Every structure is written in structure tokens, then in C-alpha cells.
TIRO-2110 file (N, C-alpha, C; in Angstrom, 1 decimal):
// TIRO-2110
-4.5, -27.2, -32.4, N, 1, A
-5.5, -26.4, -31.9, CA, 1, A
-5.2, -24.9, -32.4, C, 1, A
-6.2, -24.2, -33.0, N, 2, A
-5.9, -22.9, -33.4, CA, 2, A
-6.0, -21.9, -32.3, C, 2, A
-5.4, -20.7, -32.4, N, 3, A
-5.3, -19.7, -31.4, CA, 3, A
-6.7, -19.3, -30.9, C, 3, A
-7.6, -19.2, -31.9, N, 4, A
-9.0, -18.8, -31.6, CA, 4, A
-9.7, -19.8, -30.6, C, 4, A
-9.3, -21.1, -30.7, N, 5, A
-9.9, -22.1, -29.8, CA, 5, A
-9.3, -21.9, -28.4, C, 5, A
-8.1, -21.4, -28.3, N, 6, A
-7.4, -21.3, -27.0, CA, 6, A
-7.9, -20.1, -26.2, C, 6, A
-8.5, -19.1, -26.9, N, 7, A
-8.9, -17.9, -26.2, CA, 7, A
-10.4, -17.9, -26.0, C, 7, A
-10.8, -17.6, -24.8, N, 8, A
-12.3, -17.6, -24.5, CA, 8, A
-12.9, -16.3, -25.1, C, 8, A
-13.9, -16.5, -25.8, N, 9, A
-14.7, -15.3, -26.4, CA, 9, A
-15.8, -15.0, -25.4, C, 9, A
-15.6, -14.0, -24.6, N, 10, A
-16.6, -13.6, -23.6, CA, 10, A
-17.8, -13.0, -24.2, C, 10, A
-17.8, -12.5, -25.4, N, 11, A
-18.9, -11.8, -26.0, CA, 11, A
-20.2, -12.6, -26.0, C, 11, A
-20.0, -14.0, -26.1, N, 12, A
-21.2, -14.9, -26.1, CA, 12, A
-21.9, -14.8, -24.7, C, 12, A
-21.3, -14.4, -23.7, N, 13, A
-21.9, -14.3, -22.4, CA, 13, A
-22.5, -12.9, -22.1, C, 13, A
-22.3, -12.0, -23.0, N, 14, A
-22.7, -10.6, -22.7, CA, 14, A
-23.6, -10.0, -23.8, C, 14, A
-24.6, -10.7, -24.1, N, 15, A
-25.6, -10.3, -25.1, CA, 15, A
-26.8, -9.8, -24.4, C, 15, A
-27.4, -8.7, -24.9, N, 16, A
-28.7, -8.2, -24.5, CA, 16, A
-28.8, -8.0, -23.0, C, 16, A
-29.8, -8.6, -22.3, N, 17, A
-30.0, -8.5, -20.9, CA, 17, A
-28.8, -9.0, -20.1, C, 17, A
-28.1, -10.0, -20.6, N, 18, A
-27.0, -10.5, -19.9, CA, 18, A
-25.9, -9.5, -19.6, C, 18, A
-25.7, -8.6, -20.6, N, 19, A
-24.8, -7.5, -20.4, CA, 19, A
-25.2, -6.6, -19.2, C, 19, A
-26.4, -6.3, -19.1, N, 20, A
-26.9, -5.4, -18.0, CA, 20, A
-26.8, -6.2, -16.7, C, 20, A
-27.1, -7.4, -16.7, N, 21, A
-27.0, -8.2, -15.4, CA, 21, A
-25.5, -8.3, -15.0, C, 21, A
-24.6, -8.5, -16.0, N, 22, A
-23.2, -8.6, -15.7, CA, 22, A
-22.7, -7.3, -15.1, C, 22, A
-23.1, -6.2, -15.7, N, 23, A
-22.7, -4.9, -15.2, CA, 23, A
-23.2, -4.6, -13.8, C, 23, A
-24.4, -5.0, -13.6, N, 24, A
-25.0, -4.9, -12.3, CA, 24, A
-24.3, -5.7, -11.2, C, 24, A
-23.9, -6.9, -11.6, N, 25, A
-23.2, -7.8, -10.6, CA, 25, A
-21.8, -7.2, -10.4, C, 25, A
-21.2, -6.7, -11.4, N, 26, A
-19.8, -6.1, -11.3, CA, 26, A
-19.9, -4.9, -10.4, C, 26, A
-20.8, -4.0, -10.6, N, 27, A
-21.0, -2.8, -9.8, CA, 27, A
-21.2, -3.2, -8.3, C, 27, A
-22.0, -4.2, -8.1, N, 28, A
-22.3, -4.6, -6.7, CA, 28, A
-21.0, -5.3, -6.1, C, 28, A
-20.3, -6.1, -6.8, N, 29, A
-19.1, -6.7, -6.3, CA, 29, A
-18.0, -5.6, -5.9, C, 29, A
-17.8, -4.6, -6.8, N, 30, A
-16.9, -3.6, -6.5, CA, 30, A
-17.3, -2.7, -5.3, C, 30, A
-18.6, -2.4, -5.2, N, 31, A
-19.1, -1.7, -4.1, CA, 31, A
-18.9, -2.4, -2.8, C, 31, A
-19.2, -3.7, -2.8, N, 32, A
-19.1, -4.5, -1.6, CA, 32, A
-17.6, -4.7, -1.2, C, 32, A
-16.7, -4.9, -2.2, N, 33, A
-15.3, -5.0, -1.9, CA, 33, A
-14.8, -3.7, -1.3, C, 33, A
-15.2, -2.5, -1.9, N, 34, A
-14.7, -1.3, -1.4, CA, 34, A
-15.2, -1.0, 0.0, C, 34, A
-16.5, -1.4, 0.3, N, 35, A
-17.1, -1.2, 1.6, CA, 35, A
-16.3, -2.1, 2.6, C, 35, A
-16.0, -3.3, 2.3, N, 36, A
-15.2, -4.2, 3.2, CA, 36, A
-13.9, -3.6, 3.5, C, 36, A
-13.2, -3.1, 2.4, N, 37, A
-11.8, -2.5, 2.6, CA, 37, A
-11.9, -1.3, 3.5, C, 37, A
-12.9, -0.5, 3.4, N, 38, A
-13.0, 0.7, 4.2, CA, 38, A
-13.3, 0.3, 5.6, C, 38, A
-14.3, -0.6, 5.8, N, 39, A
-14.7, -1.0, 7.2, CA, 39, A
-13.5, -1.8, 7.9, C, 39, A
-12.7, -2.5, 7.2, N, 40, A
-11.6, -3.2, 7.8, CA, 40, A
-10.4, -2.3, 8.1, C, 40, A
-10.5, -1.1, 7.6, N, 41, A
-9.4, -0.1, 7.9, CA, 41, A
-8.2, -0.3, 7.0, C, 41, A
-8.4, -0.8, 5.8, N, 42, A
-7.3, -1.1, 4.9, CA, 42, A
-7.2, -0.1, 3.7, C, 42, A
-8.1, 0.9, 3.8, N, 43, A
-8.2, 1.8, 2.6, CA, 43, A
-6.9, 2.6, 2.3, C, 43, A
-6.1, 2.7, 3.3, N, 44, A
-4.8, 3.4, 3.0, CA, 44, A
-3.8, 2.5, 2.2, C, 44, A
-4.1, 1.2, 2.3, N, 45, A
-3.1, 0.2, 1.7, CA, 45, A
-3.7, -0.6, 0.6, C, 45, A
-5.0, -0.7, 0.5, N, 46, A
-5.6, -1.6, -0.4, CA, 46, A
-6.7, -0.9, -1.2, C, 46, A
-6.9, -1.3, -2.5, N, 47, A
-8.0, -0.8, -3.3, CA, 47, A
-8.5, -2.0, -4.2, C, 47, A
-9.7, -1.9, -4.6, N, 48, A
-10.3, -2.9, -5.4, CA, 48, A
-10.2, -2.4, -6.9, C, 48, A
-9.5, -3.1, -7.7, N, 49, A
-9.3, -2.7, -9.1, CA, 49, A
-10.5, -3.3, -9.9, C, 49, A
-11.2, -2.4, -10.5, N, 50, A
-12.5, -2.8, -11.2, CA, 50, A
-12.2, -3.7, -12.4, C, 50, A
-11.0, -3.4, -13.1, N, 51, A
-10.7, -4.2, -14.2, CA, 51, A
-10.4, -5.7, -13.8, C, 51, A
-9.7, -5.9, -12.7, N, 52, A
-9.4, -7.2, -12.2, CA, 52, A
-10.6, -7.9, -11.8, C, 52, A
-11.5, -7.2, -11.1, N, 53, A
-12.8, -7.7, -10.6, CA, 53, A
-13.6, -8.2, -11.9, C, 53, A
-13.6, -7.3, -12.9, N, 54, A
-14.3, -7.7, -14.1, CA, 54, A
-13.8, -9.0, -14.8, C, 54, A
-12.5, -9.1, -14.8, N, 55, A
-11.9, -10.3, -15.4, CA, 55, A
-12.2, -11.6, -14.5, C, 55, A
-12.3, -11.4, -13.2, N, 56, A
-12.6, -12.5, -12.3, CA, 56, A
-14.1, -12.9, -12.6, C, 56, A
-14.9, -11.9, -12.7, N, 57, A
-16.4, -12.2, -12.9, CA, 57, A
-16.6, -12.8, -14.3, C, 57, A
-15.8, -12.4, -15.3, N, 58, A
-15.9, -13.0, -16.7, CA, 58, A
-15.5, -14.4, -16.6, C, 58, A
-14.4, -14.7, -15.9, N, 59, A
-13.9, -16.1, -15.8, CA, 59, A
-14.9, -17.0, -15.1, C, 59, A
-15.5, -16.4, -14.0, N, 60, A
-16.5, -17.2, -13.3, CA, 60, A
-17.8, -17.5, -14.2, C, 60, A
-18.2, -16.4, -14.9, N, 61, A
-19.4, -16.6, -15.8, CA, 61, A
-19.1, -17.7, -16.9, C, 61, A
-17.9, -17.6, -17.4, N, 62, A
-17.5, -18.6, -18.4, CA, 62, A
-17.5, -20.0, -17.8, C, 62, A
-17.0, -20.1, -16.6, N, 63, A
-16.9, -21.5, -16.0, CA, 63, A
-18.3, -22.0, -15.7, C, 63, A
-19.2, -21.2, -15.3, N, 64, A
-20.6, -21.6, -15.0, CA, 64, A
-21.2, -22.1, -16.3, C, 64, A
-21.0, -21.4, -17.4, N, 65, A
-21.6, -21.8, -18.6, CA, 65, A
-21.0, -23.1, -19.2, C, 65, A
-19.8, -23.4, -18.8, N, 66, A
-19.1, -24.6, -19.3, CA, 66, A
-19.7, -25.8, -18.5, C, 66, A
-20.2, -25.6, -17.4, N, 67, A
-20.8, -26.8, -16.6, CA, 67, A
-22.0, -27.2, -17.3, C, 67, A
END
């Protein structure tokens, strides 16, 4: 198996309107996570990393498309 086959190419999931929907979902997830962290009183100790959230959402999107 070639290296290209082993790496997921996420660009296929982020074309046109899909990119805008993805960004909207990412923004909402980060906002919701930060609100939860603040309300739970963990803001001194915890933060939501947008890059990690983006990777989780990309993985989720790829998994849904594979089904």
C-alpha cells in the first residue's frame, strides 16, 4: 500500500459549501466547549484548542463519509 493510500485526504470533504458548513460547525463546537469550560469553572485550568477540535471534526466527517 502506498503512503498516499494510508493518509486521509480531507480536501475531498471541504469543497464549496461544505467548507463553509465545516467552518460553521467548528466555530459552534469551539464556542460551546469554551462556554461549558467557563460555566463549569475550569477556565483557569482548561482551554479548548481549536486545532485539536478541527482535527476531531475532520476525522468525524471522514468517518461519516466512509459509512
